[in-house]
C-alpha positions in Angstrom: 0.0 0.0 0.1 2.7 2.4 0.8 4.2 1.6 -2.6 1.3 2.5 -4.6 0.7 5.9 -2.4 4.4 6.8 -3.2 4.0 6.0 -6.7 0.7 8.1 -7.3 2.9 11.1 -5.7 5.7 10.8 -7.9 3.4 10.6 -10.9 1.7 14.0 -9.7 5.3 15.6 -9.0 6.1 14.8 -12.6 2.7 16.4 -13.9 3.6 19.5 -11.8 7.0 19.8 -13.8 5.6 19.1 -17.2 2.9 22.0 -17.2 6.0 24.6 -17.4 7.7 22.5 -19.6 5.1 22.8 -22.2 4.2 26.4 -21.7 8.0 27.1 -22.6 7.9 25.5 -25.5 4.5 26.5 -27.0 4.7 29.5 -29.5 3.5 32.9 -28.8 1.3 35.4 -30.5 2.3 38.9 -30.4 -0.7 41.4 -30.9 0.9 44.9 -31.6 -1.5 47.9 -31.5 -2.0 49.9 -34.7 -1.3 53.8 -34.3 -1.5 56.5 -36.7 1.0 57.1 -39.2 3.2 60.2 -38.8 2.8 62.8 -41.1 0.0 65.8 -41.8 -3.9 66.2 -41.6 -6.0 69.1 -42.8 -9.1 70.4 -41.0 -12.2 71.5 -43.0 -12.3 74.8 -44.1 -14.4 76.7 -41.0 -15.9 79.4 -43.1 -17.1 77.0 -46.2 -17.4 73.8 -44.2 -15.3 72.3 -46.9 -12.6 69.6 -46.9 -9.5 69.7 -48.8 -10.2 67.6 -52.0 -13.9 68.5 -52.2 -15.5 71.1 -54.5 -14.2 74.5 -54.5 -16.1 77.7 -55.7 -14.1 80.0 -58.1 -13.3 83.3 -56.8 -12.9 82.0 -52.9 -10.1 81.5 -50.6 -10.1 78.4 -48.4 -7.9 77.6 -45.2 -7.4 74.4 -43.9 -5.7 74.0 -40.9 -2.3 71.9 -40.5 -2.1 69.2 -37.9 1.1 67.3 -37.6 1.0 63.4 -36.2 4.4 62.5 -34.5 5.7 58.8 -34.4 3.8 58.1 -31.4 0.5 58.9 -33.0 -0.1 62.0 -31.1 -1.6 64.6 -33.5 -0.9 68.4 -32.5 -1.1 71.7 -34.6 1.8 72.8 -37.0 4.0 75.3 -35.4 7.1 77.1 -35.6 9.2 74.4 -34.1 8.3 72.2 -37.1 9.3 74.7 -39.7 12.9 75.6 -39.1 15.3 73.5 -41.8 12.6 72.6 -44.2 10.3 74.0 -47.0 7.5 73.3 -49.1 6.7 74.0 -52.8 3.9 73.5 -54.9 3.3 72.6 -58.4 0.1 72.5 -60.3 0.5 70.2 -63.4 -3.7 70.3 -64.3 -5.9 73.4 -64.2 -3.1 76.0 -63.2 -5.0 78.6 -64.6 -7.8 78.3 -62.0 -5.3 78.5 -58.9 -4.4 82.0 -58.3 -2.2 81.2 -55.4 -1.3 78.3 -52.8 0.8 78.5 -50.0 1.4 77.4 -46.0 0.3 80.7 -44.2 0.6 81.7 -40.5 -2.3 83.4 -38.9 -2.1 84.5 -35.1 0.3 81.3 -34.5 -2.0 78.9 -36.6 -0.6 77.5 -39.7 -3.0 76.7 -42.6 -2.9 75.4 -46.4 -4.4 78.1 -48.0 -5.8 77.9 -51.6 -7.1 80.8 -53.2 -9.1 80.1 -56.5 -9.2 82.1 -59.6 -12.5 84.1 -60.3 -15.1 82.4 -62.9 -18.1 80.6 -63.8 -17.7 77.5 -65.4 -20.4 75.3 -66.4 -18.0 72.3 -66.1 -16.2 71.5 -63.2 -12.1 71.9 -63.8 -9.9 69.2 -62.6 -7.0 70.6 -60.6 -4.1 68.0 -60.3 -0.8 68.6 -58.6 2.0 68.1 -56.0 3.3 69.5 -52.7 6.9 68.6 -52.2 8.8 69.1 -48.8 12.5 69.6 -48.9 15.5 70.6 -46.9 16.2 74.4 -47.2 19.7 73.6 -47.7 19.4 71.1 -50.9 16.8 70.9 -53.8 16.2 67.1 -52.6 12.8 66.2 -52.1 12.2 64.2 -49.0 8.1 63.6 -49.2 5.5 64.3 -51.8 1.9 64.3 -51.7 -0.6 64.7 -54.9 -3.1 66.8 -54.9 -6.8 66.4 -56.7 -9.5 68.3 -56.3 -12.1 70.3 -58.3 -13.2 74.0 -59.0 -16.6 74.7 -60.0 -20.4 75.0 -59.1 -22.4 72.4 -57.7 -24.9 70.3 -60.7 -28.6 71.1 -59.9 -30.0 67.8 -58.1 -32.3 65.7 -60.4 -35.0 65.6 -57.6 -34.8 69.7 -58.4 -35.9 68.7 -62.1 -38.2 65.9 -61.5 -41.1 67.7 -62.8 -44.3 66.2 -64.0 -45.4 68.5 -67.1 -43.8 71.1 -69.0 -45.7 73.9 -67.1 -44.4 73.0 -63.9 -41.2 75.8 -63.2 -37.9 74.4 -61.9 -36.5 76.7 -59.1 -32.9 77.6 -59.7 -30.9 77.5 -56.4 -27.8 79.8 -56.7 -25.7 77.0 -54.6 -26.6 74.5 -57.3 -26.7 76.4 -60.3 -25.5 74.1 -63.3 -27.6 72.1 -65.5 -25.9 69.6 -67.6 -26.6 68.2 -70.9 -27.9 65.1 -69.9 -30.3 66.7 -67.8 -31.7 68.8 -70.4 -32.0 66.0 -72.6 -34.4 64.0 -69.8 -36.4 67.4 -69.3 -36.5 67.6 -73.5 -38.5 64.1 -72.9 -41.2 66.3 -70.9 -40.8 69.2 -73.0 -41.3 67.4 -76.5 -40.3 70.6 -78.3 -42.2 73.1 -75.8 -40.6 75.5 -73.4 -39.4 75.1 -69.8 -39.8 77.7 -67.2 -36.7 78.2 -64.8 -37.3 80.5 -61.6 -35.9 82.1 -58.4 -37.8 84.3 -56.3 -37.7 87.7 -58.7 -37.3 86.2 -62.0 -38.6 83.4 -64.4 -37.5 82.6 -67.6 -39.4 80.5 -70.4 -37.5 78.9 -73.2 -37.0 75.7 -75.4 -34.2 73.4 -74.6 -33.6 71.2 -77.4 -30.2 70.5 -77.9 -29.0 72.6 -75.2 -25.7 71.8 -73.7 -24.6 72.6 -70.3 -25.4 75.9 -68.7 -24.4 77.7 -65.4 -27.2 79.8 -64.2 -25.5 81.0 -60.9 -27.2 84.4 -59.8 -27.6 87.1 -57.4 -29.3 90.3 -56.7 -26.3 92.4 -55.8 -25.9 96.1 -56.5 -23.4 96.8 -59.2 -21.4 99.6 -57.5 -20.4 101.9 -60.2 -24.0 102.3 -61.2 -25.6 103.0 -58.2 -22.9 105.3 -57.3 -23.1 107.4 -60.5 -27.0 107.7 -60.3 -27.5 108.1 -56.1 -30.7 109.6 -56.8 -32.5 106.7 -58.9 -34.0 103.4 -57.7 -32.4 100.2 -58.9 -33.1 96.2 -58.6 -30.4 94.0 -60.0 -30.5 90.4 -61.4 -27.3 89.2 -62.8 -26.2 86.0 -64.3 -22.5 86.6 -64.2 -21.8 83.2 -66.3 -23.7 84.8 -68.8 -25.3 81.3 -70.1 -26.5 81.4 -73.5 -29.7 79.2 -74.7 -30.4 77.8 -78.2 -33.3 79.5 -78.6 -34.9 83.1 -77.7 -36.7 82.8 -74.4 -38.9 85.1 -72.5 -37.6 86.7 -69.3 -39.6 88.0 -66.6 -38.9 90.6 -63.7 -41.1 90.6 -60.8 -41.7 94.3 -60.0 -44.8 93.7 -57.1 -42.4 95.4 -54.6 -41.7 98.4 -56.9 -45.0 99.0 -58.6 -46.4 101.2 -55.8 -43.6 103.6 -55.3 -41.8 103.6 -59.0 -43.4 105.9 -61.6 -41.7 104.3 -64.3 -39.6 101.2 -65.3 -36.4 100.7 -67.7 -34.8 97.7 -68.3 -30.8 97.7 -69.3 -28.7 95.0 -70.0 -24.8 96.1 -68.5 -22.2 94.9 -70.8 -18.6 95.6 -70.8 -18.8 98.7 -68.8 -22.0 99.9 -71.1 -25.9 100.4 -70.3 -27.7 98.9 -73.2 -31.5 99.7 -73.4 -33.8 96.6 -73.4 -37.4 97.0 -75.0 -39.3 95.4 -72.1 -43.0 95.1 -71.8 -45.0 96.0 -68.5 -47.8 93.7 -67.3 -49.5 95.5 -64.9 -52.1 92.5 -63.8 -48.9 90.2 -63.4 -46.7 92.9 -61.6 -44.1 92.0 -64.5 -41.6 93.2 -66.7 -40.8 90.9 -69.9 -38.5 90.7 -72.4 -37.1 88.3 -74.8 -33.4 87.0 -74.9 -31.2 84.0 -75.6 -28.7 85.3 -73.3 -28.9 85.8 -69.5 -26.5 88.4 -68.2 -26.6 91.5 -66.0 -29.7 92.9 -66.0 -30.5 96.5 -64.4 -34.1 97.8 -63.7 -34.3 101.3 -62.9 -37.0 104.4 -62.3 -34.6 106.8 -64.2 -34.4 106.9 -68.1 -30.6 106.4 -68.5 -29.8 107.3 -72.2 -29.0 103.9 -74.6 -25.4 103.2 -74.6 -24.1 105.2 -71.5 -20.7 104.3 -70.5 -20.5 103.4 -66.6 -16.6 102.4 -66.8 -14.4 104.1 -69.0 -11.4 102.4 -70.8 -13.0 98.9 -70.1 -10.4 96.1 -70.5 -11.5 93.4 -68.0 -13.8 92.1 -65.5 -13.3 92.5 -61.4 -12.7 89.5 -59.5 -15.8 90.6 -57.7 -18.8 88.8 -59.5 -21.4 91.3 -58.3 -19.2 94.4 -59.9 -18.0 92.3 -62.9 -18.9 94.7 -65.7 -19.3 91.8 -68.4 -20.6 88.6 -69.4 -17.9 85.5 -69.2 -17.9 84.9 -72.8 -16.1 81.8 -72.2 -17.5 80.0 -69.2 -14.5 77.8 -68.8 -11.7 80.5 -68.5 -11.0 81.9 -65.1 -10.8 85.9 -64.6 -7.9 87.7 -63.6 -5.8 84.6 -63.0 -2.4 85.6 -61.8 -0.6 82.0 -61.3 1.9 80.8 -63.8 1.3 77.1 -62.4 4.9 76.8 -62.0 6.7 75.3 -58.9 6.1 77.7 -56.4 8.1 77.9 -53.1 6.3 79.3 -49.7 7.1 83.1 -48.6 10.1 84.0 -46.3 7.7 84.7 -43.7 8.9 81.2 -42.0 5.2 80.0 -42.2 6.1 76.9 -44.4 9.4 77.0 -44.5 10.3 73.8 -42.5 9.2 71.1 -40.3 10.9 68.8 -37.8 12.6 65.9 -38.9 11.1 63.8 -36.0 7.8 64.5 -37.3 8.3 63.8 -40.9 10.2 60.3 -40.8 6.9 59.3 -42.6 5.2 62.4 -43.6 1.4 62.1 -44.6 -1.2 64.4 -46.1 -5.0 64.2 -45.5 -8.0 65.2 -47.6 -10.6 64.5 -45.4 -9.2 65.6 -42.0 -7.3 62.3 -41.7 -3.6 61.3 -42.3 -2.6 60.1 -45.5 0.6 58.7 -46.0 3.2 60.2 -48.5 5.6 58.7 -50.7 9.3 58.9 -49.9 11.6 60.0 -52.7 15.2 58.0 -52.9 
């Protein structure tokens, strides 16, 4: 019996020694926690609420705040300590005429990627492609680069806004999404069947045939044209402007609502403001509908006033171009896809000597990255 008990104790001791032995020889699985890649990210433009990579409007300035992610995955705002021995350069390969300027700027110790788009009113969105390079100030060798890609233009009207049951139903044109494409016109033509379609927004409406119509940009505003208002301070004015100067294949009927003016204005005169000159339009007053109507194939800058201004009156002498401010632009944009007053050469452009974009700390740029939607996008390294 004693021998049996001794055997049991020996087996138990052997078993207890075997457990750690098996543990020491078993394979070990290591789970590593993923961390953010070192580099850069950009916050949305706070004024427009648009992320880098979205659709930018012509004639606007966008600022995307720059953040730096270090090797530990911690993110912080770009600061002057990151910018000592390095510099940014920018090169726009496609759509360079639509970029007026691009730079890293310092505003109250906050650093932003600033993009200023050239003014213009394209019916088609313009693609912009280029590259941001980061290199040492002491050499021309590129350490990191990032491909830029975004569009400049105007939003296309939604298909829902064009969902009308018959040709007598008006289509409301929102200035925030004013472009109507050729494909959309083709669908509308299936409803119109050679008849007219009505476009409207508050103070105006335009009835026109759309057969074979190509893309148009119907962006519009009612902002005063400063030069005219200043020249005739004693007159009353109403302004309706289509700065893109959309042209239609057929002559349509344009109507202006004068409900608010008919009780206080004695007379009504209508002009087209084109290339610094006021050209009188033969408009008909419809008292019953409180409207002024006239025929045209091209929408532009229309001026309604109670003052009889001589036809052909020159407002701006020596007219030779258009202002960047769409409300004061004195001509229709005869080429919708051509930017106005662009000053960018599109060539490789270094950041200025203000120090706002001269450098980044080498520790933060071991594997630098850029983000188009507020996230880190890893950059490729140049050997």
